[in-house]
N, C-alpha and C positions, 0 to 999 in steps of 0.2 A: 642609743646605747646607755646603760646605767653606768655611773661613775665607778662603782665598786670594782667591777671586773677590770676596768682600765687601770685603776690604781694597782691592783695585784700584778697586772701584766707589766706595767712600767717598773715596779719594784723588782720583779724578777730579772728584767733586762738590765737594770742598773747594777744589780748584784753580780750578774754575769760579766758585765763590763769591768766592774771594780776588781774582780778576781784576776783578770788578764791584763789590766792596764797598769802601767807604772807612773802615769801622770796624775793629774788632779782627779780625785775621786768624783764619779758621776753623782753620787748621793749628795755631795756637798754643793756641786754646781747646780744641779737640777732639783734641789729641795723645794724651791718655790712652786714648781710644777705639781709636785705631790700635794703640797699644802693647798694649792688652788683646787685640785680635784677633790680633796677631802672636804673643803668648804662647800663645793658644789654638791657633794653627796649628802651633806647635812642641810641643804637648802638655805645656806647663809649668803648666797649670791643672788642678785636679781636676775630673772630670766631674760635672756637676750636671744632673739631669733637669728640664726645664721645657718649657712649652708657650707659644708666642708668641701673644698676643692681637692679631689683626690687624683688629679691628673699629674703627669710627670713635671710639667712646668710649675704647677701649684706646690708640689712637694719641694722642689728646689727653692721656691720663694719662701715657703715656710721655714726651711732650714736656714736660709740666709737671714731672715728676720729674727729668728730665735738666737742665732749665733751673735748677731749684732748687739743683743742685750745681755747675753750670758758670758761672752768672752771678754775678759778684762783687757784694757788697753795697756800694752807694754811698750816701752820706748826703746829698749836695747835691742841689738841685732840678735843676740843669743836668745833673748826672750821672745823676739818675733818668730824665730825658728821653732821655739817650743810651742808658741801659740799656733803656728801653722800645723804642726803635728797634732796638737790638741783639736784644732778645727777639723782636720781630716777625720780624726777618730770620732769626734762628736757628730760629724756629718754622716759617717757610717752608722752611728748609733740611731740617729733620727730616721735614716732610711730603713733600718731594721724595724723600728717602731712603726713606720708608715706601712711597711709590708704586712706586719702582724695585724694592724688595724684593718687593712683591706681584707685579709683572710677572715677575720672575725665578722666584718660587715657582710662578706659574701655568704658565709655559713648562716648568719642570722637571716639574710634575705631568702636563702634557699629554704629554711625551715618555715618561714612565713608563707612562701609561695606553695610549698607542699601542703600546708594546712588549708590554704585557700582552695587549692585544687581538689583536696579531699572532700571539703564541704560541698564544692560545686558538683563533684561526681556523685556524692550521696544524694544531693537534691535531684540530679538528673535520673538516678535510679529509682526514685521514690514515686514515679508517675505510673508504675504498673506495666509499662511496655516490656521491661526485661522479664516479667513473669510469663509472658506469652511464648510458647515454643517457637523456635526459629522457623520451622516449616510453615506455621500459621502466619508468622510475621511476614514471610515472603509473599504469601497469598494476599494479605492485606495491602502490601505495597503495590502489588501488581494490579489489584482492583482500584487503587488510587491513581493509576496512570492517567496522565493528561494527554498522552500521545502514544502512538504505536511504535515509537522509536527508542524509548528508554523508560526505565522504571524509576520512581522516586526513591530517595535514600532514607527518608524518614516519613512517618505517618503525619496526618494533619494535626494542627495544634488543637483543634476542637476535640479530636478523638483522644489525644493525650490528656486533656482536661477531664474527660469522662473516665479515663482509666485511673485517675487519682482517687476516685471513690473506692472505699474498701468493700462495701456491700452492694448487692444488687438493688436494694431498695433505694439507697442513695443515688445509684446510677439512674434509676428510673425517675427520681425526682429531678435530678439535674437535666436529664433529657427532656422532660416535660417543660421545664422552665425555658430551656434553650429553644425548643420548638415553638413555644408560645410567642417568643420574641421574633420568630421568623414567619408569623402569620399562619401557623398550623393549628388546627383544632383536632387534637388527638390525645389519647391517654396511653402512654407506653406501659405495657405490662411488665411485671417483674421478671417473667420468664424471658421476654425479649431483651430486657436490659441485661440480664445475666449472659445471654448469648452474645450481645455486643461487647460486654466487658471481657469475656474469654476469647473473643475473636472467632467464634464458631459460626461463621456466616454461611457455610455450605451445608446443605441437607445431606443426610446419608443416602437417601433414595428419592426418586420422583414419586414413589408410591405413598410416601408419608409426608405429613405437614411439618413445617419447620417454623420455630418462633420468629426468625428473621425473614419475614415475608411481607409483601405488599398487602396481602389479605389481613394482616395483623395490625394495620394502621387505619381502621375505618374512621370516617367522619363522626365526631362526637359533638352533640349539641352542648354549648357552653353551660346550659342549665343542668346538664346531666353529668358534668365532670365531677369526679369524686374529690373530696377534700383530703389532701395528704396530711394535714394537721390532725384530722380526726383519726386517720390510720395510725399516726404516731401515738396518739392517746390510747388507742386500742392495744398497741404493742406494749406501752408502758403499764397498762392495767393488768398485764399477764403476771406481774409480780414475781418474775423469775421462774415461773412454772412452765415456760415455753409459750409460743404464740398460739392463741386459740385456733381450733380447727377451722372455724368459719373464716378467720382472717387468712390462714394459710391457703385455703381454697380460693379466696378472693385474689390473693397476690400471685398465685401460680397459674391461674386460668388464662388462656389465650382469648383473644377477641376476634377470631376469624369471621370475616363478614364480607360478602360481595355486594357491590352497590346495585341499586335497582333504578336509578335515574342518572341523567347526565350530571346533575348538580352534585350528587354524592360521589360519582366517579371522579369528577374534577377535584373534589376535596381529598379523596383518597390518594390520587396522584400527587397532589401538593404535599400531603403528609409524608409520603414516601420520598419525595424530592427533598424535604427537610432532613429526614433521617440519613439519606445518602450524603448530603452536604456535610453533616457532622462526622460521619464515619470515614468518608473517602475524599471530601473536599468539593467545593462548588465547581471546580474546573475538571474534575474527573470525567472520563468518557462515559461511564455508566450514569453519572449524574446528569450530564448534558442530554443523554437520550431520554430521560424522564422529562426534562424540560421541553423537549420537542413534543412529547405527548400532550403536555399542558397547553402549549401554544397551539397545537393542532386542534385540540378540543375547544379552545376559545374561539378559533376561527370557523369551525364547522360543527357547532353545537347541534344544529338541526339534523345533521347526518347521524350524530350519536343518538339523538332522540328517536330517530327512525329505527336505529338498531335495537334500542330497548323495546320499541313497539312491536317489532317483528319477532324478537326472541327475548324471553324473560331472563335467560341466562347470558345475555350479551355482556354484561359487566363482568361476570365470572370468567367468561372466555377471554376477554381482553386482558384482565389482570393475570389470568392463567398463562398467557403468552409471555407477559413481562416476568413472571415468576420462573417460567421455564428457561428463558434466555439468561436470567441471572444465575440459575443453577449451572447451565452449560458454560457460562463464562468462568464461574468458580472452578469447574472441572478442568477447563482449559488452563487456568492459572496454576492449578495444582500440578499439572504435568509439564508446564513450560519452564525452560531454563533461560531463555533469551526473549527479548521483546517480540521478535519476529515469530516466535513459537505460539504466542497468544493470539487466538482468533477473535479479535474485537468486533468482527462483522456479525458475530452471533447476536449481539444486543441491538443491532439495527433492524427496526421493524417498519421502515418507511413504506414498504410494499403493502403491509397490513393496514397502515393508516390510509393509503390510497384506496384499498378495497372498501374501507368504511365509507369513503366519499362516494364510491361507485355502487354502494349498497349490495356488495357481493362478498361480504366478510364471512370467512369460514374458519372455525377453530373449535377445539374441544375443551371441555371443562377439565381441570386438573383431576387426577385419579383420586386424590384424597378428599375431594368434594362430592364424589359420586358414591351413593349408598348402594352397597351390593345387595341385589335381590336374589332370592333362592330360585333355582330352576324348578320347572313343574314336576320333575321326577322326585326331587327332594321334598317338595311340598306334599306329594302323594304319599311318600314313605312316612313323613311325619304324621299325616292324618291317619294312616293305618296303625301306626304305633300308638297314637292317642286312643283310637277305637279299641284296641286290644287291652289297654290299661283300664279303660272305662268298663269293659266287660268283666274284667277280673274283680273290680271293685263291687260290681252288682252281684 
């Protein structure tokens, strides 16, 4: 506490006491206290470290010690009675001062605590989590579940770190750095990074592709990874005229790709495993299911090689199942209100992994990977239309 407010407080209390007291004036007896505080405010006293005892016993000890130095020693009986009354009055005075100091200390502490809590609250709200709608927050927490008995109360720390980035390009760069430290060889696109930042993990339909997909994290050779520093230079060279069109196209394009060998399939599973760890945590049920795929592929690589040999679309069908079950789990989390309402069995594909070993795996490619072919009737109609147009030209 600064000495100046204390001097004003004591002066006001002394004046109030002098107006009502008929004995020795407090300003006369307690003048050394004011002088001491004035000297302290002017930095004329050496600094001494001490801790004030504000307990009841400490207050009584302080009062007794001060009175022993401030009360004059009087010998007569009448004077002793006067001293006794003065002592009682001065005791009340010091108790009032002590109570006032406690109130000031409490109010000052409350102000400091409120400021600290305000700073802490502003820091916690700066991570971007509060910008995500409540409905989407609930879906993310449900996808982060580590058991089917309860939902987590907060997202993972890694996901909060990603949300601190203001722009999708920064999110993409942070994700690529984090994934590289996890042994992943992947290049996260800006469209996928934007999807992760906004929490848009669920596709609108099974008929259309979605940026947050296992198909969008293919294995990338280290020699083919783009240089993000070069991308930044390209952005700075725009000179405020906007990002060049070729850079916009480069940043917005997805990299949907299905593996053609067991080696590429294993890498794509590992990249997806790293993305899920960042978004939902390493212990989430959905993350653990992808880990089962990686372990199964490592133990039965020859069975996967046979699958690719029998069907060129084997990799697309396997990843299509994973993508389908993730969509179904998101849909279940959207409708669920309690942990028992979420059907976590949707993501379990143990039977499909067993079919791969038995060489009887059956699945379909996702609808968005199938190119629509026109029917023969439409082809004939188009041919007739073209013939008529050619005749008109001739």
